[in-house]
Structure formats: structure tokens, C-alpha cells
N, C-alpha and C positions, 0 to 999 in steps of 0.2 A: 662557471663553472662550465668548463669543455667536458663533452664527452669520453676524449681519450683522457683527461688529466683522471676523471671520476673512476676510468678501469684500472688506470695505472696504481691507484690509490688503491683500489680494492685487494690486486696482483702484490702489491708489495707496498704493505702497512707502514715499513719501517719508511716509507719516504712522506710520511705526514709530517709536517711542520708548521712552523707560522703563518706562511703565507699561502698553505693548504686551509687553514683553519677559516680565513675568512671567507673562501669561498664555499666550504662546505655551511658553514654558517647561511651563507646567502640562498646557499641549496633549500636548507630548511626552512628558511623564511617563505621561499617562493613555492618550493611544494612542502607543506605541513605533515602531509601523511604518508610522505615517503620513508619507510623504514631504514632502506639500507642508507640512506642517504642520514638519517638521526644515528645510524650505529657508527657511520664511520666520524662523523661528527665528533659523537661522543667520545670516541677511541683515540679522535685525532684531539679532543680537550686532554683527556687524560696522559698522551705521551709528551706534549707541549707543556704541563703542570697549567695549563689557563684556570682560573679563578670562574669561570664560566661551566665547567665540570657538573656542578651541583644542579646548579639551573636545569642544563643539557640533559643531566640524568632524569630531573622529575619529570622532564618532558617526552622522555625518549621510553621509559618504563613501560607506562602504560598502552601504546600504540604498540609496541613488541609482544607479539603472542608465546612466548616463550621467555622468561626473563633467566632459567637458570643459562639457555644457551648464550643470550647477552651477557650474564654475569663470565661466561668461562671464553668468549669471546674478548670481553674489555682485560681479563685477568694474561689474557694469552698473551707471550714474547713475539711480536712480529709474527705472528699467524699468515700465512695467506688465507686473505678470506676468500677469496676466487675456490681454493680447495675444500673450505666449509660445506658441508652440505646444508645445514642450516641456512647462512647468510645465503647462497644460490637459489635458494624456492623462494627468498625473500624478495632479488633481487628483481628488479623490473628495467626491461631492455631500453626500454625505450625514456632516455639519461636529458635532461634539462641542457640545452646548448643557447648560449645567449642570441648567436645569430637564427637559429629557428624560429625561435620565440618572436622577434621582430618582423619575420618576413610572413609569417602566416597569419593571411585573414580569420577573423574567427565566424566559424559557419553558422547562419541562421538557424534559428531552435525551429521546431515544428511550428509551435504555436507562432513565432514569427512570421514564418511562410506564411501560414493560413490567414494573419491579420492583415497580410500587406495584398493578398490576393483577393477578387474582385467577385464576391459571393453575393450573391443578392438573396433576401431570404424566401423562403418557403410559403407558399401561399395553400391552404387548401380549401378558401370557400368559393374557388370560382367554377363553373359547372363547366363540365370537360376533363377536369382535373379527376384523376381516378379515384382519388380520397374525398370527392366533394360526392355529398349524396343528398337527396330532396327532400323535405321537410317530412311527408310522412314516410320515409322509410326511416327515417331516425325517429318519428313516434312509436314504429314497428319495434324497434330495438330497446325503447324504453320500455313498451308496454312488455316485452318479453322479459325484461329482466326482473320487472317488478312482482310477474306471476309465481307462485311459489307453485314449488313440483309436488305432486302426490306422495313423490317417496320421501320426501322432507319433511314431513306431517307428522310430530308424532304425539303423543299424552302429552309428553311434558311440554311441548309447545302448544297444547291444547289448552296445557291447566296455567299458562303465562300468560295467553289470551285473556282467559278467566278472569285470572289477578288481573290484569291493566284494565278489566271493564271493556273489554273489545270483544263484545257479546255477538256480534256478526261474523264475525273470524273465529271466534271460539266455537260458535254454533256448526260453521262449515266444516273444521277441523275435526270434531266429534263425528258427525255424520260421514266425514270419509274414513276415519278409523272403525266405525260401525262395519261400513261395508268392508274393509281391509282385515278386520279381525271380527270374523261371526261369533267368534265363544267366547267374547266380550261384550258382544251384543247390547244384552240386558245393563251393563254398569253402563254404557255408552249414551242408551235411552235414559237412564236414570239423570246424567250430566244435561241430555239436549233440553228434558224437561225442565229441570232447574235453571236453566239458562234463559229458555221461553219465558217462566215464570218472571225473571229478571227482569226482561225486557221488557214487560208488560207493564211493571210498576212506576 
């Protein structure tokens, strides 16, 4: 279907006939989500008394946002669709034309362009690379990540160490807590004494 024929059908729906029916059928097959095409195809089926009307209605109703407006457009006698606000909001101005579709080359997608370009892998393990670090630098990072901060040590953490029988860590945690909270130093001292007894067993 040519663009001009489509616009003629929009402006003059009484011109819909058996010949335009095949054009709109092809249009809806080529562009299944083109709502204006489906509405005109449905109207064409209704006006020509086509047996495809029921099937077209089942396919058109779900993709049209306002079924009341669809019903009104179908029942109206020879209404100029171009004057309908509802129809105009829906019409996409770029309409299928057979000549344009065959002449256009498909544009490469972003992924296809990336895959066709020559990209070498990024290597981070060469000296001189800004991301490369000597082994001793990596060891420093590992050591820093394993060290516990005194701020993070709590009585709950110390008790977890104790229950897991990690007595050295529990002892260290209770000693730090004793310095951090002097008002509870008697309690922490009793815990430290208990842990030392368990360590010696």
C-alpha cells in the first residue's frame, strides 16, 4: 500500500473497498503493531462485509488503547478519520511504502558494529600498565583488608569469637573493649580471665 492511498483512506473512508482490503491486510501483516492500519483494516472489513471481520476485531481490540473510541469509529457512517482526535493521536506519520522498504539498507546494530571492529583484549598484568602492581603492593592491600578496625569491634563480635572457640581473637577483642569502655572493665576482665583458663586447658 502506498502512502498516498493510506492517507486517502483516512480522509475518505467511504472509498474503502475490496481492493483496499487486500492492501490493508498486507499492511497489518507487515506492521502488526500499527494501530491506525488495524483500525482502517477493520473498518474496511466491516464496510465490505468481509468474513475476516471477526478475526480482525480479535486482533485489533487488544492493541487499541481505547475500545470505546474503536467502537465509535466502527459504527460511524463514513466519518472522516482525519478529523477524529483519537485517530490522529494514534496515526504514525511514517507509513509503509513498498518502494522505500526495498531500497533501504538495514543499519548495523551497535553490537554488530562492535563485533566487526578490531578490539584487542585488555591486559592488566604487564609492567608499565597503570593497573599493574608489584606483588608486595598486592600483599599490602590484602593485609589491610584482613585487619579489623577497632571501631568495628563490639561485645557481640567478641562473644561470637568466644563461641566459635577462636580464643585469641576473643581475647584481643575483650582487651580492646576494656580500654574502649572503662566502666565495664570489671566485666571484660572476668571474660578475659575465663578465656585464658580455656586456652590453657
